[in-house]
FIMILUM-284713 format. One record per residue (C-alpha): residue in three letters; x, y, z. Coordinates in steps of 0.02 Angstrom, whole numbers, plus 50000, padded with zeros to 5 digits. Example, Ala and Ser with C-alpha at 12.3 -4.5 7.8 and 13.67 -1.06 7.14 Angstrom:
REM residues 2
ala506154977550390
ser506844994750357
//
This chain:
REM residues 62
met609085232339244
lys607715221739316
asn606475212839204
gly605005224839229
asn605945241339222
gly605865242639032
ile604045247839039
phe604495262339154
ile605755268639027
leu604375268638896
tyr603235278339012
ala604635290939043
phe604905293538856
ala603035295438828
ala602945308538966
val604415318038891
leu603565317738720
ala601955324338797
met602905338338885
thr603765342538722
gly602065342938639
val601495355838765
gly603005366538725
ile602745365138538
ala600895369038554
val601285384438659
gly602525390038528
glu601235387638391
arg599885395838499
asn598785380638474
leu597575379538620
ala596885362538569
gly598655355338559
ile599065362038732
phe597545354038811
leu597775337738716
ser599605336538767
ile599175339938949
ile597825326538947
val599045314038869
leu600345318739001
ile599115315839144
ala598605299139068
val600405293339049
phe600815298239228
gly599265289339289
met599685273439195
gly601465274139260
phe600935275939442
lys599635262239421
thr600935250439348
lys602185254639485
lys600875250639617
lys600505234039533
phe602355229439529
arg602565234439712
glu601065224139767
ala601685209139668
gln603375210139755
gln602595211339928
ser601545195839900
gln603075185239859
//
């Protein structure tokens, strides 16, 4: 595994936890939990894509 790939594993686990949160909130019929989990999921995906772009740009400049 390359040096920077550990952060992507953390983003993947965070996304899985957010998706699980959506499922749990649906099961509990908790509307606030559903929306909160979806917002967290979108934020985690956004941070992951932003980090991936930064890594890709750093490799191209080398």
